[in-house]
C-alpha positions, 0 to 999 in steps of 0.5 A: 255249146255255141252256135254261130249260125245266121237265122237262129230262132229267138224263142229256141235261144230262150228256151235252151238258155235253161240247158246249162242249168239241168244238164249235169241232172240229165247226164246223171239220169241218163247214166243211170237209165243206161245202167238199168235197162229193161226189156220191151214191155217191162220198162216199169222202173223207167216209166215210173221214173219218167212220170214222176218228172212229168208230174213234177214240171206241171204235165198232166200224165197217163201212166200204163198205156199199152202196158207201160207207156207214158204220155205227158200233156201240157197245155200252155194257151190256145195253138197247135198241138205238138206230139213229140215221141221218144222210146224205152226199152233195151235189148237182150244183149251183153254189154261190151262197152267198158262204161263206168255205168255199164249194164250189168242186168240180166231179165227174163224174156218172153220165152222164160229165158234169163238173158243179158240186157243192155241199152244197145240202140240208145233209147236211154238217150232218146228218153233223156233228150225227150225229158230234157226238152219237156222240162225246158219247154215247161220252164219257158211258157213265155216263148210259145203257146200251144199244147206239148204231148211227150209220149214215151213208148215201150217195146220198139224193139219188138215192133208192137208197142205203138200198136199197143198205146193205140189200142189202150185208147191213146187218141181219146187221151190226149187232144188230137195233134197237128204233127208228131216229130221223133230221133234217133241216135245213129253211128255218125259223129256226136253233135251232127244231125240229119233230116230226109224227106220221104223215105228215112228207114225201111219196112221190115218183115220177119219170116219163119219157113219150115220145110219138111224132108224124111229122116234116116241114118246119116250113113244112108242118105238115099233113105231120106230126103234131106230137109238140110240140104233143101233149106240150103239151096233155098238160102243160095237161092234167096240171095239172088232176089235182091241181086237179080229180079230188082233194079240197082235202084229200087234199094231192099235187103234181104238176110237169112239170119237162122237156119236151123235142123236136126241135133246130131251129125249122124241123123238126117232130120225130118224137118229144118227151119229158116228166119229171114228178114225182109227190108223195103222202101214202098209196098210194090217192092214189098210185094214183090220180094215176098211173092219172090220168096215163096216162089224160091221156097216152093220151087226147091221144096218141089226139086227136092220131093219135100214131103210136104208142102212148106209152112210160112210163119209170118213175124213182126212187121215194121212199117216204112218211115216216110217223113212228111216232105213240107214238114221236114223241109221246115224242120231242115231248115230250122236245123240249118239256121240253129246248128250250121253245118252240124246239120245235114241231109241224111243217107237213107237207112235200112233199120226199121221203127214202129214210131210211124204206126202212131202219126199214120193211125192219128191221121197226121203228118209226121218227120224223124231224123237222126243224130250222130253219137259217136266220138268225133274224134274216133269216127274221124280217125276211123274214117282217115283209116278207112274202117268206119265199118270195122271201128264204128259200133253200130246199133245193136252191138254189145259196144254201141253207146253214145258218147254223152256229149255232145249227144245229149245236148244236141237231141235236146236242142233239136226236139226244142228247136223242131217243136218251136216251128210248129208251137205258136209264137206268144205274139200271135193273134189268138183265134 
């Protein structure tokens, strides 16, 4: 793919000159990985294939970090230390893309259930792009100096992969990075990419709430305290927290994704279970929304004469992704110089990630950006019809899969261009 933008980084051109020679191999690797997805903490095949390639390219490789994580370290003289991260795990989703390399894999999840598995979030693309960048950087030592850390993280979807790598001594395995970078495919046109200073992804809190009533025969509701009605009133009232307690300029999302009670239509059960998810962008909003959830639940339980206090079980929590302003400006400028009008400012995203736990724990700045992955003609046609929301599959959809090109090239190019904003120029005076 040619680029005609002024101000291009000559070192990036030198490194990326090798992309044409490895493109076919990367595409084959991606198709194979897409057809062989693995759930979080089960990424054994993926990790082994990643580790072998890093070893072949001269990286010092650490395997089994946090279970199935892989870290490759390539030192190329004195200079800054840069960490690049890709996530490896797939989702319990049955793929419906119709691709010739679509997944037909099933696996056993943590609860012991057999589930279909698919790369419905694009992590296979992230892995392939980082491998491509890692190979090109190792093949071009004349274009940079410093240390490159290529980190392949397990279990982003359950939200504990980064924590497990840190708990397993990640900080002692690698030289302390000066900066961390990461990217994610998003449902906008392939070939485009977007950066954003400050808040980029939301924090997420998952909560399971059990409310308690008194069971009875369905024909005698007067003998019961109906937890189904209680839970239903709670679900309805929860919707007013965002719409009536937060300013319109204060973004947040509250979704009740599961409500369960009873086993048959003519028996009023003793309890009901609600599972919800809260997305916020700052700690103050998060605290306010979670406090409001408890207030609503307890008030409705009191109004319904619940037989016991509600029970709360906190699920996984994802931190917010808040990009460093100075780093993001630097990377954004490099993207604009290299990609031209295909680089833009991204909208605030309501998805969540655990990537930031790594740089936060290491005490280093980071930036995280999005790369488009939808066929440009498909996206343009949907945009003209006003049906993007209906016709463009989003991450986690059974129909979601990045169009192979130019997504793959763009992801490799972005990692190389961003890396060279920080890794030292080979002609720089050594300290």
